[in-house]
N, C-alpha and C positions, 0 to 999 in steps of 0.2 A: 494315803487317803484316810481321813478321820471317819470312824464309824460310831454312830450313836444309836440308841434304841429308844424309840418312842414308848413311853410307859403307859400303855393302854391294853386292855383285855380285848382281843379280837373275838367277836361273836358272829358266827355265820348262821343264817336263817335260810333253810331250803324250804320255802313255802310252796309245796306241791299242790296239784289240783285236789287230791284226796287227803294227803297227810303232810305234816310239817315236822322237820327235824331242826334242832338247835344244837350247835356245837360251839365250843369255846376253848381258847388257849391263852394262858397267862404268859406274859413276856419273860417270866423267870423259869418257864418250863417248856419242854418240847412235846408234852403229852396233850393230845386232843381229847377233850371230855365232852360228854353229852348230857343234856337234860334228860333224865330217865325216869322221873316220877312226875305224875301229872294229877291235877285235881279231878276228882270224879272216878278214879280207878285205883285199886290197890295193886294192880299188876304192873311191874316195871316195864317200861317201853321207851325206846329212843324216838318214838314218833307220837304225835298227837293228831287226831282228825282235824282237817282244815275246815271246821264248821263253827258257825256262831248261830245262836238261837235268840229269838225275840218272842215274848209272850205279850198278849193283849190284856191290859188292865185298865178299865174305865176308858177304853178306846185310845189309850196312850201306849204306844209301843215302847217297851223298856228292854234294855239288854239284860238277859238273865243268865246265860250260860254259854260256854264255848268248849270245843274239844270233847272230852269224855263226859262233861257235866250235863250234856244234853239229854233230856227225857222225852217221853211221848207227848207231854203237854206243851212242848216248845214248838214254835214255828221255825224250822231249820233253814238256814241259807248256806249253800255250799257250791263249789265249783265256780264261784264268782270271779276268781282270778282270770278265767278264760274270757270273761266279758270285757276285759281291758283290751283285747285284740278281737274286735267284733267278727272279722272274717273267719276266724278259726272255729266259731261256734255254730256255723251253718249245719254241719253234719249232725251235731247233737240236737239242735233245735228241731231239725227235720225228723228226728226219730219219733215214731208214733207210739212208743211205749210210755205213755203219760204216767201210768202208775209207778213205774220205776223211777222216773224223774221226781215225782212227788215224794216218794218214800225216802229218797236221799236228800231232797231239798235242792236239787240242781237248779241254779239260776234264780232261786227265789229272791225277791227283793221286797221284803216286808215294809209296808208303809211307803212304798215307792222310792226307797233309798237308792242312790246311785251306787254302782259297784265300788267306786273308790272309797266311799264312806263305810261300806260293809267290810272291806279289807282293812281299813283303818281300825274299825272296832275290834276285829279279830287280832290284828297285830299289836294293838295297844294292850290287850289282856295278856297276849303271849309275852310281850316285852316285860311287863311288870312282874309276871310270875318268874320268868327266866332270870331277871336280874336279882330277884330275891334268892333264888336257888343258887346262883353263882356266888353271890356275896357270902352266903352261908358256907359254901364249900371252901371259899378262900379263907375264911376265918378258921374253919376246921383244920386246914392244911397249913396254917401260918403263912399264907400268901397275902400280900397287900391287896386291899380292895381299891382298884384303880378305875379310871373312866373307861367306858365301853366304846369300841369302834365296831360298827355293824357292817356286814357285807351280805347282800342278798343274791340269791341265785335265780336266774330266769331262763326260760326256754331259749334254745340256740338261735332261733330265727325270729324272735320277737322284734317288732318295730320299735323305733325310737319313741313313738307315741305311747305304746304299751309300757315300755320301760319307764318313761317319764311319769305315767300315771301310777305305777307301782311305787316309785320313789316318793311321789307326792303323798300317797297313802301312808308309807312307812315314816316319812318325816312328821306327818300329822300325828302318828302314833308314838312319837318320841324317839325314833331311830336316828342316830347321827353317825357320820363317818369319822375319819381320822382327824379332821380339823374342825369338827363340830358342824360340818356342812351335811349335804345329802349322804345317805349310806352308799357304800361302794356296791358295785354290781359285777357279777361274773356269770357266764353262761353255765348251765348245768353240766353239759358234757366236758367243758374245760375244767370244772371243779372235780369231776370224777377222774379226768385225766391226771390232775395233780396228785390225787391219791395213788393212781397207778404208777406215776413216775417215781414214787418212793421205793418201788420194787427194783432192785439192782439188776434184774434179768432183762430190763428193757434197754437196749443199747442205743447210743446216738446214731442218727442216720436212718432209723427205721420209721415206717409209717404206722400209725395206730388209728383204729376206729373205736370210738366209744359209743356203745349202744345202751342208752339210758332208758330202761323200760319202767315207766312209772305206773301209777294207778290210772291216771287220766290220759297221759300223752306218751308218745314215743319220740325221743330226741336222739339224733345220731350226729356225731361230729367226727370228721377225719382230720388227722394232724400229722405233720412231719416233725420228728423230734431232732432238735439241734443238740449241741453238747449238753451232757446230763446235768441240768439245773432245773429246779422247780420253776415252771413258767416259761422255760426256754424251748419254744416250739412255734411252728407256723400252722395256722388254720388253713386247711385246704378247701373244705366245704362243710355245710351244715344242712340238716334236714329235720323238720318237725312234723309229726302227724298228730293233730289235736284229738283224734279219736282212736289212737293206737295203743291205749293203755289197757291194763288187765280188767278194768271195770266194764269194758265192753263184754267180757265174758259174764260178769255179774248181771248185766242187763238181760242177756239171753236166758240166764238161769231164772230170773224172775218170771219170765213167760213160761218156762218149763214147769217151775214149781206151782204156778197158778193153775196150769192145766192138770197136773198130776193130783193136786189137792182138790180139784174141781171147785175152786173158789174164784170168783170174779175179781176180788180185790184182797190182797194180803194186808194184814195190819201193818201200818207204817212202822210202828215200834219194833216189830219182829224183823222186818226187812231192812232196818237201819244197819249201817256198817258195823255197829258194835252189838247187834242182836245175836241171839243164839243161832238162828237159822244161818246167818251169813258167816258167823264164826266157824260153824261146822263146815260150811261150803268152802271157806277160805283154806282150811286145813286140807280138805280133800283136793282142792284145786292145785295147791303147791306140791302135794305128794304124788299126783298123777304122773305116770311115766310115759303116757301115750300108747299104751298097749291094751288090746282088747281083753286079755286074760286077767288084768288087774282088778281086784275087788275095790269097791268104794266104801269107805267107812260110813257109820250112821250119820244121817242128816235128818234132824228133827225140827218139826214146826211146833213151837210152844202154843198151847191153847189154855183156856181158862180152867180146864179140868186136868191139865197135865201137859202132855206133848204127843204129837202125832208123827210117826215115822213114815215117810213115803219112799217108794222104790226109786232110786236114782242109780242108774247102771253106769258101767265103764263106757258103754256105747254112747250114752247121753253126754258124759263128760268129754269124750273124744269129739263129738259133734260140736260142742260148745267151744273147745279150745283150738281145734284144727285150723279154722279160718284165720285166727289171729296169728298163730305160729307161722303159717305160710306167708302171711303178709309181712311179718317182721323179717323173716329170712329173705324174702324177695327184695325188700327195701335195703337190707344190709348188703346184699350182693350188688345191687345197683349202685349204692354209694361207694363201695370199694372199686367197682369198675370205673366210676366217674373220677375217683381220686387218681387211679392209674392213668387215665386219659389226660387229666390236668397236669400231672407231674411228668408224664412221658415214659414211665416205666413202672413195673409192678413193685411198688415200694411198701405196700401194706403188709406187715408181718405179724400184727397183733390185733386181736379183737377183745375189748374189755367190756363185760356185761355188768351193768349196775342197775339200781332201782329195785323197788319191792318185787316187781314181777320176775326179777332174775332168780328169785327163790324157786320158781317153777322148775321142777325136774324135767318136765317135758320140753320146755323152752330151751333150757341149757343143753340138754342132750341133742336137740334138733340143731342148734348152732354148732355144736362140736362135730356132729355128723356132716354138716354142710361143708366144713373145712378139713375133714379128716384126711383127704388126699392132697392137701395143699401145703404150702410152707407157712401157713398162718396158724398161730397159736391162740387158743381161746382162754381167757382168764375170767374169773369171777371173784369179787370181793367176798371175804368171809361173811360179812353182813352187808349185802349189797344195797339195802335201803338207806344206809348212812354214808355211802361212799361220796355223795355229792356234798353233804354238809361237812364231812371230814376234810375233803380236798379244799373247800372254800376257806376253812379256818387255816389250813396250812399255807395256802396261797396268800392269805392276808398277812400272816406272820412273816413270810419270806419277802413278799413284794411290797408290802405297805408299812411294816413296822421297822424295817431296816432303813436308816437314813444315812446318806453319804454327804460329807461336806466337800464340795468340789475344790480341787487345787489348781484349776485352770478355767479359762473361758472357752465357750464353744459358740461359733457364729457362722453366718452364711455370707458368702461373697455375692454382692448384687449391685446393680446400678443405682438402686434406690433403697432406702431403709425399709425392711419388711415390717408389716403391721405386727406388733407384739415384740419387736426387738427392744433392747434396753440401751440407754445412753451411759457410757462408761466415762464419767467425769468430763463430758462434752468433748471427748477426743475423737479422732477419726483414724483408728488403726487401719492399715492397708494390707492387702494381700500381696504376695510376691510380685504379681503382675501389675500392682498399682491400683487395683479396684478397691473400693471401700468394703469393709467387713462389718456387718451388723451382728452384734453379739446377742444370743438368745439365752445362754447360760452364763452366769457371772461367777468368778472365783469367790469362794466363801459361801455360795448358796448351799442350803441344805435341801437335798432332793431325795424323795423316796425312790427306791429301786423300782424300775418299771414306770416311773412317772413320765408323762408326755407333756411337752410344751410345743405349741404350734406358732409358726410365724408365716404369714401369708405374703407372698411377693410375686411379681410378674417377671416373666422372662420371654425373650424373643427367640422364636425358632425360624431360621431362614429356610426358604424353600430348597436351596441347593445344599442344605446340610441336614441330614435326617434326624439329628437329635441336638439337644442343648446340654452343655456340661455346667453343672452348678457345683462349685467347690465349697465344702464345709470344713472349717478350720478349727483347731484348738490353739490356744495361746497361753503362755505363762507370763505373769506380770514381771516386769524388769524395772527396777528403779532408775529414774532419769537423774543424772548427775546434777546436784545443786537444786533439785526440786523435790517436793513431797509427794507429788502425784506419780503416776506410773505410765509407761508406754508398753505396748503389747506387740511382741514379735511373733509372727505367724510361724508355726511348726510345719514339718513335712506332712503331718497327718491330715488326710482329707478323704471325703467320699465323693463318688460321682453319681449323680442322679440323672437318669436318661428319660427325657420327655419325648414320646413318639410324635412324629410329624402328623399334623391334622390333614386329613384328605378332603 
């Protein structure tokens, strides 16, 4: 079988509720690289805040900044991604902590903009900056600057409507897929799973749970691993909690800080995700081990005359984190039990924790203790916040950049031609039983690994027979004597598809 390599740079964009990561991989390399410098900050980071800001000048709203470039003078819009799936926003909209939502810019739609246009604005600036960064790196490393093929990651349970809206925004922002069409899409847990499957300790035949703990959402996927190949697995179940991310702890911290400082409203610039107050709290939140005896580092509230340190104890931190930790552990246990019920045996052997919240010592220790007396092993990526972006880039390279040239035809035996089947030189090749075969894949076609083609056809199920058997054949071209065209002889190779009887 002939193998070719599509000459494109795979770029994965993990556009999260709170932060976004961009990874890329050149076809001449196996190394996944990340955008790690961003405008507006001198500190290297593999993530940029998923925020865009608008400022009012002469009553005309103009785009001014995004990510780290946002200042106190901007009108910030964030978390807009969740508005693409309206049902998931109910818990957050119902939250009565208006000051917290205002400080972060949650669901702000300046000028009445629709969510798709706000996401388009953010992704457009992200794309232009990322492509400039990647081109510079390619030149520095003597790699060819090639076209870009984008892949987006989305929550596991997003509807087709939400995915379609995200792809629409991305396409309007200049994102393109492998053939210049819509960017490719992969669920966040599947992307993290691809990263995990690069670990040789995960054997075929095991079940895996990916627990992706992000800033805004909790995404859990359960999978059954087939022979060890990237992407070779079966999805058992998915679960998404739109309010299960670590920022729920931040929301409660805002209320505690306001009470301790005896201030009715904290300054928006101070409580922004990149402000001093939240930076101190984020470090303390990650390092907290869940014990009462642990001391909490300094948390300071900047003022016009310096800064004010307020007392924030380990008891306060435990009260903030405990409810979310318990919720994550309960959901994780429920999803594992559900997977065992669906498969019919205790197949889950591995739990893989990813996402920025996985840095939390308290969360990771709690999950390890949860499975300490079981046969389940808990893993965590060395830098869990980039596991999704890394896996998406690897998935794209393996499944989308490898092209096979088929050396035979593949078709379906049916009483009538399926919709989507192809005509092979107006001939009617027959199955061994004499029924016509409609060919879906043709010899010589170039197909990406993992590519799907569909053919819709009808079949009849008799009441006295509990299933219908549909034969799927492959065929090798064989020249017909004295003619230039070909006939196609069916091989022994076939699949059986069982269609349950309707009651």
